[in-house]
DSSP file (Angstrom, degrees, kcal/mol; ACC not computed):
  #  RESIDUE AA STRUCTURE BP1 BP2  ACC     N-H-->O    O-->H-N    N-H-->O    O-->H-N    TCO  KAPPA ALPHA  PHI   PSI    X-CA   Y-CA   Z-CA
    1    1 A M              0   0    0      0, 0.0    28,-3.4     0, 0.0     2,-0.4   0.000 360.0 360.0 360.0 143.7  155.6   17.2   -6.6
    2    2 A S  E     -AB  28  50A   0     48,-2.1    48,-3.0    26,-0.2     2,-0.4  -0.984 360.0-153.7-129.9 144.1  157.7   15.1   -4.3
    3    3 A Y  E     -AB  27  49A   0     24,-2.9    24,-2.2    -2,-0.4     2,-0.4  -0.944   6.8-170.1-115.8 135.4  160.8   15.9   -2.3
    4    4 A Y  E     -AB  26  48A   0     44,-2.1    44,-2.4    -2,-0.4     2,-0.3  -0.989  24.2-125.8-126.4 122.4  163.4   13.4   -1.2
    5    5 A G  E     + B   0  47A   0     20,-2.9    19,-2.9    17,-0.5    42,-0.2  -0.467  32.5 167.7 -71.9 128.1  166.1   14.4    1.3
    6    6 A L  E     -     0   0A   0     40,-3.1     2,-0.3     1,-0.4    41,-0.2   0.751  65.4  -1.1-104.3 -34.5  169.7   13.8    0.1
    7    7 A E  E    S- B   0  46A   0     39,-1.8    39,-2.2    15,-0.0    -1,-0.4  -0.985 106.2  -7.1-159.0 143.2  171.8   15.7    2.7
    8    8 A G  S    S-     0   0    0     -2,-0.3    15,-0.6    37,-0.2     2,-0.4  -0.219  89.2 -57.9  70.9-158.5  171.3   17.9    5.8
    9    9 A V  E     -C   22   0B   0     35,-0.2     2,-0.4    13,-0.2    32,-0.4  -0.992  43.7-177.0-130.2 132.2  167.9   19.1    7.0
   10   10 A L  E     -C   21   0B   0     11,-2.2    11,-3.5    -2,-0.4     2,-0.6  -0.995  23.0-135.4-127.4 134.4  165.4   21.2    5.1
   11   11 A R  E     -CD  20  38B   0     27,-3.4    27,-2.0    -2,-0.4     2,-0.5  -0.802  25.2-170.4 -88.2 121.9  162.1   22.5    6.7
   12   12 A V  E     -CD  19  37B   0      7,-3.0     7,-2.1    -2,-0.6     2,-0.5  -0.959   6.7-167.6-115.0 129.0  159.3   21.9    4.2
   13   13 A T  E     -CD  18  36B   0     23,-2.8    23,-2.2    -2,-0.5     2,-0.5  -0.978   5.6-178.7-119.3 124.9  155.8   23.4    4.9
   14   14 A V  E >  S-CD  17  35B   0      3,-2.5     3,-1.5    -2,-0.5    21,-0.2  -0.983  74.1 -18.2-125.3 118.1  152.9   22.2    2.7
   15   15 A N  T 3  S-     0   0    0     19,-3.5    -1,-0.2    -2,-0.5    20,-0.1   0.925 129.3 -50.8  48.9  52.2  149.4   23.8    3.3
   16   16 A S  T 3  S+     0   0    0     18,-0.3     2,-0.6     1,-0.2    -1,-0.3   0.494 114.6 117.4  68.4   7.6  150.5   25.1    6.7
   17   17 A R  E <   -C   14   0B   0     -3,-1.5    -3,-2.5     2,-0.0     2,-0.3  -0.935  50.6-158.2-106.8 115.5  151.9   21.7    7.9
   18   18 A G  E     +C   13   0B   0     -2,-0.6     2,-0.3    -5,-0.2    -5,-0.2  -0.656  15.9 170.6 -99.6 149.2  155.6   21.7    8.5
   19   19 A A  E     -C   12   0B   0     -7,-2.1    -7,-3.0    -2,-0.3     2,-0.6  -0.987  34.0-121.8-152.5 147.4  158.1   18.8    8.6
   20   20 A K  E     -C   11   0B   0     -2,-0.3     2,-0.7    -9,-0.2    -9,-0.2  -0.824  27.7-149.6 -90.2 121.4  161.8   18.5    8.8
   21   21 A L  E     +C   10   0B   0    -11,-3.5   -11,-2.2    -2,-0.6     2,-0.2  -0.845  21.0 178.2 -98.3 115.8  163.1   16.6    5.7
   22   22 A R  E >   -C    9   0B   0     -2,-0.7     3,-2.1   -13,-0.2   -17,-0.5  -0.628  43.7 -64.5-109.8 169.9  166.2   14.7    6.4
   23   23 A A  T 3  S+     0   0    0    -15,-0.6   -17,-0.2     1,-0.3    -1,-0.1  -0.297 124.6  19.5 -55.7 130.8  168.3   12.3    4.2
   24   24 A G  T 3  S+     0   0    0    -19,-2.9    -1,-0.3     1,-0.3     2,-0.2   0.372 103.4 107.9  89.7  -5.3  166.3    9.3    3.2
   25   25 A E    <   -     0   0    0     -3,-2.1   -20,-2.9   -20,-0.1     2,-0.3  -0.697  51.4-154.1-105.4 158.0  162.9   10.9    4.0
   26   26 A A  E     -A    4   0A   0     -2,-0.2     2,-0.4   -22,-0.2   -22,-0.2  -0.951   7.8-165.6-133.5 152.5  160.2   12.1    1.5
   27   27 A V  E     -A    3   0A   0    -24,-2.2   -24,-2.9    -2,-0.3     2,-0.4  -0.998  15.0-142.8-134.4 135.9  157.4   14.7    1.5
   28   28 A F  E     -A    2   0A   0     -2,-0.4   -26,-0.2   -26,-0.2   -14,-0.0  -0.862   9.2-166.5-103.1 136.0  154.6   14.9   -1.0
   29   29 A N        -     0   0    0    -28,-3.4     3,-0.1    -2,-0.4     6,-0.1  -0.932  18.2-142.4-121.3 101.3  153.3   18.3   -2.2
   30   30 A P    >   -     0   0    0      0, 0.0     3,-2.2     0, 0.0   -28,-0.0  -0.234  36.4 -81.6 -66.9 153.2  150.0   17.9   -4.0
   31   31 A R  T 3  S+     0   0    0      1,-0.3     3,-0.1     3,-0.0     0, 0.0  -0.268 116.9  16.8 -53.2 133.1  149.3   20.1   -7.1
   32   32 A G  T 3  S+     0   0    0      1,-0.3    -1,-0.3    -3,-0.1     2,-0.1   0.374  90.4 139.9  85.4  -2.3  148.1   23.6   -6.0
   33   33 A A    <   -     0   0    0     -3,-2.2     2,-0.5     1,-0.1    -1,-0.3  -0.455  58.4-117.2 -73.9 144.5  149.3   23.3   -2.4
   34   34 A V        +     0   0    0     -2,-0.1   -19,-3.5    -3,-0.1     2,-0.3  -0.712  46.7 176.9 -78.6 127.1  150.9   26.4   -0.8
   35   35 A H  E     -D   14   0B   0     -2,-0.5     2,-0.3   -21,-0.2   -21,-0.2  -0.958  19.9-176.3-140.2 157.0  154.5   25.4    0.0
   36   36 A H  E     -D   13   0B   0    -23,-2.2   -23,-2.8    -2,-0.3     2,-0.4  -0.994   8.3-157.1-150.2 145.8  157.6   26.8    1.5
   37   37 A H  E     +D   12   0B   0     -2,-0.3     2,-0.3   -25,-0.2   -25,-0.2  -0.966  15.5 168.1-126.2 142.7  161.2   25.6    2.0
   38   38 A E  E     -D   11   0B   0    -27,-2.0   -27,-3.4    -2,-0.4    -2,-0.0  -0.989  32.3-134.2-151.5 150.6  163.8   26.9    4.5
   39   39 A K        -     0   0    0     -2,-0.3   -29,-0.1   -29,-0.2     4,-0.1  -0.883  21.8-177.3-104.7 102.1  167.1   25.7    5.8
   40   40 A P        +     0   0    0      0, 0.0     2,-0.3     0, 0.0    -1,-0.1   0.567  61.6  53.9 -79.1  -7.1  167.0   26.2    9.6
   41   41 A H  S    S-     0   0    0    -32,-0.4   -32,-0.1     2,-0.1     2,-0.0  -0.859  87.7-100.3-126.6 158.5  170.6   25.1   10.3
   42   42 A A  S    S+     0   0    0     -2,-0.3     2,-0.1     2,-0.0    -1,-0.0  -0.321  83.4  47.8 -67.2 159.6  174.1   25.9    9.1
   43   43 A G  S    S-     0   0    0    -35,-0.1     2,-0.3    -4,-0.1    -2,-0.1  -0.428  96.8 -40.1  99.7-177.8  175.6   23.6    6.5
   44   44 A T        -     0   0    0     -2,-0.1     2,-0.4   -36,-0.0   -35,-0.2  -0.626  42.1-171.4 -90.6 144.0  174.4   22.1    3.3
   45   45 A A        -     0   0    0     -2,-0.3     2,-0.4   -37,-0.2   -37,-0.2  -0.996   9.6-178.7-130.1 127.2  170.8   20.8    2.6
   46   46 A K  E     +B    7   0A   0    -39,-2.2   -40,-3.1    -2,-0.4   -39,-1.8  -0.983   2.7 175.0-130.2 138.7  170.2   18.9   -0.6
   47   47 A I  E     -B    5   0A   0     -2,-0.4     2,-0.5   -42,-0.2   -42,-0.2  -0.914  28.9-130.8-133.1 164.0  166.9   17.5   -1.9
   48   48 A L  E     -B    4   0A   0    -44,-2.4   -44,-2.1    -2,-0.3     2,-0.6  -0.982  25.7-161.9-108.7 121.7  165.7   15.8   -5.0
   49   49 A A  E     -B    3   0A   0     -2,-0.5     2,-0.6   -46,-0.2   -46,-0.2  -0.922   2.8-162.1-110.2 124.6  162.5   17.4   -6.2
   50   50 A V  E     -B    2   0A   0    -48,-3.0   -48,-2.1    -2,-0.6     2,-0.6  -0.919   7.6-171.4-109.0 116.0  160.4   15.4   -8.7
   51   51 A I        -     0   0    0     -2,-0.6    -2,-0.0   -50,-0.2     5,-0.0  -0.926  11.5-149.5-112.8 119.0  157.8   17.6  -10.5
   52   52 A T  S    S+     0   0    0     -2,-0.6     2,-0.2     1,-0.2    -2,-0.0  -0.989  81.0  27.7-142.4 132.5  155.2   15.8  -12.7
   53   53 A P  S    S-     0   0    0      0, 0.0     2,-2.5     0, 0.0     3,-0.3   0.622  95.5-126.7 -67.2 158.4  153.9   16.8  -15.1
   54   54 A G        +     0   0    0      1,-0.2    -2,-0.1    -2,-0.2    -3,-0.0  -0.401  56.6 144.7 -76.6  68.0  157.0   18.9  -15.8
   55   55 A T        +     0   0    0     -2,-2.5     2,-0.7     1,-0.1    -1,-0.2   0.701  54.2  72.0 -83.1 -17.5  155.0   22.2  -16.2
   56   56 A I  S    S-     0   0    0     -3,-0.3    -1,-0.1     3,-0.0    -5,-0.1  -0.883  82.5-142.7 -98.4 116.0  157.8   24.4  -14.7
   57   57 A G    >>  -     0   0    0     -2,-0.7     3,-1.3     1,-0.1     4,-0.9  -0.208  23.8-104.6 -76.2 166.6  160.6   24.6  -17.2
   58   58 A R  H 3> S+     0   0    0      1,-0.3     4,-2.6     2,-0.2     5,-0.2   0.829 115.7  70.2 -57.2 -34.4  164.3   24.7  -16.5
   59   59 A N  H 3> S+     0   0    0      1,-0.2     4,-2.3     2,-0.2    -1,-0.3   0.842  93.3  56.7 -57.4 -32.1  164.3   28.4  -17.2
   60   60 A Y  H <> S+     0   0    0     -3,-1.3     4,-2.3     2,-0.2    -1,-0.2   0.962 110.6  42.5 -61.8 -50.8  162.3   29.0  -13.9
   61   61 A F  H  X S+     0   0    0     -4,-0.9     4,-1.0     1,-0.2    -2,-0.2   0.862 112.9  52.5 -68.5 -34.9  165.0   27.3  -11.8
   62   62 A D  H  < S+     0   0    0     -4,-2.6     4,-0.4     2,-0.2     3,-0.3   0.920 110.5  49.4 -61.7 -43.9  167.8   29.0  -13.7
   63   63 A A  H >< S+     0   0    0     -4,-2.3     3,-0.8    -5,-0.2    -2,-0.2   0.921 115.1  41.5 -62.2 -47.8  166.1   32.4  -13.1
   64   64 A V  H 3< S+     0   0    0     -4,-2.3    -1,-0.2     1,-0.2    -2,-0.2   0.593 107.6  61.2 -82.4  -8.3  165.6   31.9   -9.3
   65   65 A S  T 3<  +     0   0    0     -4,-1.0    -1,-0.2    -3,-0.3    -2,-0.2   0.498  69.5 118.6 -98.5   0.3  168.9   30.3   -8.6
   66   66 A V  S <  S-     0   0    0     -3,-0.8     2,-0.1    -4,-0.4    -3,-0.0  -0.494  77.7-109.6 -65.4 122.2  171.1   33.3   -9.7
   67   67 A P        +     0   0    0      0, 0.0     2,-0.3     0, 0.0    -1,-0.1  -0.338  65.0 132.0 -57.2 126.0  173.1   34.3   -6.7
   68   68 A C        -     0   0    0     -2,-0.1     3,-0.1    -3,-0.0     0, 0.0  -0.978  64.6 -74.7-161.9 165.6  171.8   37.7   -5.6
   69   69 A K        -     0   0    0     -2,-0.3     0, 0.0     1,-0.1     0, 0.0  -0.597  70.0 -90.9 -64.8 133.3  170.5   39.7   -2.6
   70   70 A P        -     0   0    0      0, 0.0    -1,-0.1     0, 0.0     0, 0.0  -0.231  50.4-179.9 -52.7 127.0  167.0   38.4   -1.8
   71   71 A D    >>  -     0   0    0      1,-0.1     4,-2.4    -3,-0.1     3,-0.6  -0.814  14.2-170.4-135.2  92.7  164.5   40.5   -3.8
   72   72 A P  H 3> S+     0   0    0      0, 0.0     4,-2.6     0, 0.0     5,-0.2   0.836  88.7  54.4 -53.5 -37.6  160.9   39.4   -3.1
   73   73 A A  H 3> S+     0   0    0      2,-0.2     4,-2.0     1,-0.2     5,-0.1   0.901 110.3  46.9 -63.8 -41.8  159.6   41.6   -5.9
   74   74 A R  H <> S+     0   0    0     -3,-0.6     4,-2.1     2,-0.2    -1,-0.2   0.895 113.0  48.2 -64.1 -44.6  162.0   39.9   -8.4
   75   75 A L  H  X S+     0   0    0     -4,-2.4     4,-2.5     2,-0.2    -2,-0.2   0.883 110.6  51.5 -66.7 -38.3  161.1   36.5   -7.2
   76   76 A S  H  X S+     0   0    0     -4,-2.6     4,-2.8    -5,-0.2     5,-0.2   0.925 109.7  49.7 -62.2 -43.6  157.4   37.2   -7.5
   77   77 A E  H  X S+     0   0    0     -4,-2.0     4,-2.1     2,-0.2    -2,-0.2   0.915 112.4  47.6 -63.0 -43.8  157.8   38.5  -11.1
   78   78 A I  H  X S+     0   0    0     -4,-2.1     4,-1.1     2,-0.2    -1,-0.2   0.926 113.2  48.9 -63.7 -43.1  159.7   35.3  -12.0
   79   79 A M  H ><>S+     0   0    0     -4,-2.5     5,-3.0     1,-0.2     3,-0.6   0.928 111.7  47.7 -61.1 -45.4  157.1   33.1  -10.4
   80   80 A E  H ><5S+     0   0    0     -4,-2.8     3,-1.6     1,-0.2    -1,-0.2   0.867 106.5  57.6 -65.6 -34.6  154.2   34.8  -12.1
   81   81 A R  H 3<5S+     0   0    0     -4,-2.1    -1,-0.2     1,-0.3    -2,-0.2   0.791 109.6  46.8 -64.2 -26.0  156.0   34.6  -15.5
   82   82 A H  T <<5S-     0   0    0     -4,-1.1    -1,-0.3    -3,-0.6    -2,-0.2   0.184 125.2-100.5-102.7  16.4  156.1   30.8  -15.0
   83   83 A G  T < 5S+     0   0    0     -3,-1.6     2,-0.3     1,-0.3    -3,-0.2   0.669  79.3 132.0  78.4  17.2  152.4   30.5  -13.9
   84   84 A L      < -     0   0    0     -5,-3.0    -1,-0.3    -6,-0.2    -2,-0.1  -0.774  50.6-136.9-101.7 149.4  153.1   30.3  -10.2
   85   85 A I        -     0   0    0     -2,-0.3     2,-0.1    -3,-0.1    -9,-0.0  -0.912  16.3-136.4-108.8 112.1  151.2   32.3   -7.6
   86   86 A P              0   0    0      0, 0.0   -52,-0.0     0, 0.0   -10,-0.0  -0.418 360.0 360.0 -64.7 137.9  153.3   33.8   -4.8
   87   87 A A              0   0    0    -52,-0.2   -53,-0.0    -2,-0.1    -2,-0.0   0.402 360.0 360.0-113.2 360.0  151.7   33.3   -1.4
């Protein structure tokens, strides 16, 4: 999976190594790597994520993007349903 920054700043951590992803920059996330994203600043952050092969279907992103109060148990259940292992 690769991330390409489009707008703002997003903190991306891959296998315990963190980086600030800004517009025009890219980060590679190898298959099986433990990864995390967070937006450390106010404002919008947008990235383009390229997942290949496309093993995670659109249904996963639709499910986790529903506006709601953060619910770690719900997110874990969705991740597991799509073959992801929450860390």
